[in-house]
N, C-alpha and C positions, 0 to 999 in steps of 0.2 A: 521282565518287570510286568506290573499289572496292566491290563488292557487300557487302551485309550478310550475315554468315555465320550469324547467330543464327536457325537454322531451327526452326520450331515442331514439326516432326515431322508431316508431312502424313498419314502413315498413322494416327497416333494421332487426329488431328482427324477424319479421314474415318470412322474406325471408331466414333467417338462421335457422328457425325451433326452435326458442327459445321461451319459455313461457314468457308472458309479465310481470307478477307480477304487478298488477294494469295496466289498459289499457294504452299502450304507454310507460310503464316503469316508469312513473312519479307518482305524487301524487297530490291530490287536495289541500293539505296543503304545505306551503313553509317551509320545515323542517329547523330549525335553526333560524327562523325569530325572536323569542323572546329572551330577554336578561335580564339584571338587571331591577328590578322593575316590573317584569311580574305580580306579585300578589298583588301589592300595589295600591289601588285606591287613586286618588287625592281628595282634598276638593270639595264640590259641585260647579258645574260650567260647562262650555263648553270648551273642550280642542281639540286642533289640534295635530295630530301626522303625521309624515312622515316616512315611511319605504323605504329604498333604497337598492337595491341588484344588484350585478354583478356576474353572475355565468358562468363558463366555464368548459367544460368537453370534452375530446377526447377519452374516454374509455367507453365501454359498457361491463358489466360483465354478465356471465351466472348464473345459479342457484347455482353453487358451489363457486361463487365469483371470477372465473377466467376470464380474459379478452377474449373477442371474437375476438380481433385483427381485427376490421373492418377498412379497409384502407380508409383514408380520412374522417373518422367520426369526427364531432365536433359540439358541441352545445354552443351557446353564447346567454345568456339571460340577459337583463338589465331591471330593474323594478323600477318604482317610484310609491308608493302606499300611497296616502293620506288617513288618518283615522280620523274620527270625533267621539269623545267620549263625551257623555252627562252623567253627574253625578248629577241628581236632588237631592234636599234635602229631601229624602224620604227613609224610611226603610221598609223592608218586612222580616219577620222571623228573625229579629234581625240583618239583613245585609243591607248595603247601596246599593241602586239600581243603576245600570249602564247599558247603552246601547251604541252600537257602530255600525258603518258601514265603510267598507273599499272598495275603488275603485281602483284597480291596473291598471296602464298604462304600457304596455308591449312592448318591442322590442325584437324579437326572430329570431335567425338565426340557421338553421340546415343544415349541410352538410353531405351527405351520398354518397356511391359509385354510387347510382342510380340517384343522382341529389341533388339540393339544393333548399331551400325555405327561404324567409325572410318575416315576418309578424309583424305588429305593431298595437296597438289599445287597447281598454278596455278589460281587462280580466274578470274573474268570480268574481262577488261581494260577499262580506261576510257581514252578519248582525248577531247581537247577543245581548243577554241580560244576566245580571248576578247580583250576590250579593257579596259585599265585606265586609270583617271582619277585624277588627283591634284587634288582640289578646294581643298586648303590644305595647310599643313605637317602638319596632324593628321588631316584627313578624306580618305579614299580609297575608291574603289569599283571593282568589276569586273563586267562583263556577259559572259556566256559561254554556250557551247553544248557540253554533254558528250554523248558517246555511249557506251553500255555494250555490250560485245561478248560474245557467248556462247561464250567460250573455255574456261570451266571444265568439269571432268568432271561428267557427268550420266548417270544411269541411271534410266529410268522405273520407278517403284515403290519405289525405295530411300528409306529414311527419312533418310539423310544424303547430301546432294549439295553439292559445293563450287561448282557452276555452276547457273544457273537455266534454261538451254536456251532463252532468249529474249533479245532485245536491248531497248534502251530509249533514248530521247533525253530530254535534260533542259535546258531553258533555266534559266539561273542568274543571280542577282544577289547580290553580296556587298558589304557596307559595313563599313569599319573606321574607328574613331576612336581615335587613338593619342596617349597622353600619358604621358611618362616620370614625371611627378610629379602625377598626378591620375587622373580617370576614364578608363577604357578600355572601349570597347564594340564588339562585332562581331556581325554577323548574316549568314548565308548562306541565301538563300531559293531553293528549287528546285521545279519542277513536273515530275514524272516521268511520261512518256508510255510506258507499257509495251506491248510487242508480244506476240504470241500464242506460246505454247509449242506447237509443232507435234506433239510427241510425245503430248500429252494433250488437245489442242484446248482449252486453258484460257488465257484472257486476264485477267490481273490488272488491277484498276481503277487508273486514274491516281491519283497521290499528290501532295499539296501538303505541304511540310514546310520547317522551318528549324532550323538549328543556331545556337546563340547563345553568347556569352561576355560577361561583364561583370566588371570588376575595377578595382583602384586601383594605379597605378604608384607605387613607393616611392622612385624616383629613383636607385637603385643597380643597375638592370637587372632587378629583380624586380617582377612584377605578380601580385597575389593577388586571387582572386575566385571566381566560380561559372560553370558552363557546363552545357550540355545540349542538348536538342532538343524540338521539338513536331512531331507528324506527324498528318495527317488524310487518309485515303483519300477522294477526292471522287466516285468512280464505282464502281458495283457490278462485281464480277467477273462474267465470262461463261464458260460451258463449253458447247461445241458451239453457240455463238451465243446461248445463253439466259442472261439475267441471273439471278444468284443472290441471293435476298433475304438481308438481314442479313449481307452479306459485306464490309462496310467495316471497316477497322482504324484505330485511332487510339491515341495515347499521348503521354506527356511524360516527360522525364528531367531531373534536376538533380543537381549535386554540386560539390565543391570543385575549384578550378582554379588552376594556377600557371604563370607564364611566366618564363623567364630569358633575357634578351637580352644577349649578350656585348658588343655594340657594335662587333663586328669582322666582321659579316656573317652570323653564325650565331645561332640561338636555338632553345630547346626549350620545349615546353609539356607539362604532365602534368595529366590530369583523371580523376577517378573520378565516375561517374554512376550514379544509382539510378533505375530505371524505375518509373512508377506509372500508374494509370488506363489500362492497356493493354486494348484490346478486340480480340478475335480474333487473338491472338498470344502469344508468350512474354513473360514479365516477369522481368527479372533485373538484373544489375549489370555494368558494363563499366569497365575501366581503359584509358585512351587515352594514347598518347605520340605527339608530333609533333616531328620534328627537321628543321631547314632549314639548309643550308650551301651556299656557292658551290663550284663545281668548277673 
């Protein structure tokens, strides 16, 4: 998926002597982006998807999850990310082949005690391939491999960058249980293997994370529930090859979640999530929109 734009403001953290926990305090993945239907492939064809996000945070936490109380700090990030999904009528290893590409359009504002920056443009592209399985009428899964490409704008030393200047790969497993008149549950699990930022000789530690959704189908196309994410950095950051102590990030988010399925091939999900227990990063709120439609 497209990169997370909620950047903690690396110059603020560096100036206060705080370990970053992934460079700049953010992540290449937009935690919480996925929602209902994360592991269910559509019939063969070409599909359009749009992800929308509005994220705000005025708090930066240290490695113990305590606020650093940075005066005037605020991050505002708005993203529209078109996604193209191709599902050819082809099977490999018993699974349906799928491929996708995501191109995020980003508007980012960062305010810090030392100044402010505002940038907009194309962020880091995501491409991926996968296999989908239909275990029953209700239970579906996807295994995939995504690659994050450093296409977004980046300037060393800036407090606001819409690209991270390094790539990553991510094995993915997603599972969906779909019920029009009962329990619905979805989880997308990923392990992000980050590459090195050559401009700063900084390598963010690998990350294990999952997005989740749980709800109840009302039988009229509507599903109501909750959604969010859990993230845990599993390896220390390194700069010039040296591991940085206390540089792992973690956090959780939860909030109300709703889906409307038209029954005609398109559906929409909307979620608001509140972050908590964040270590070494920003803590804020996000509004997420996901729309899927055949082309």
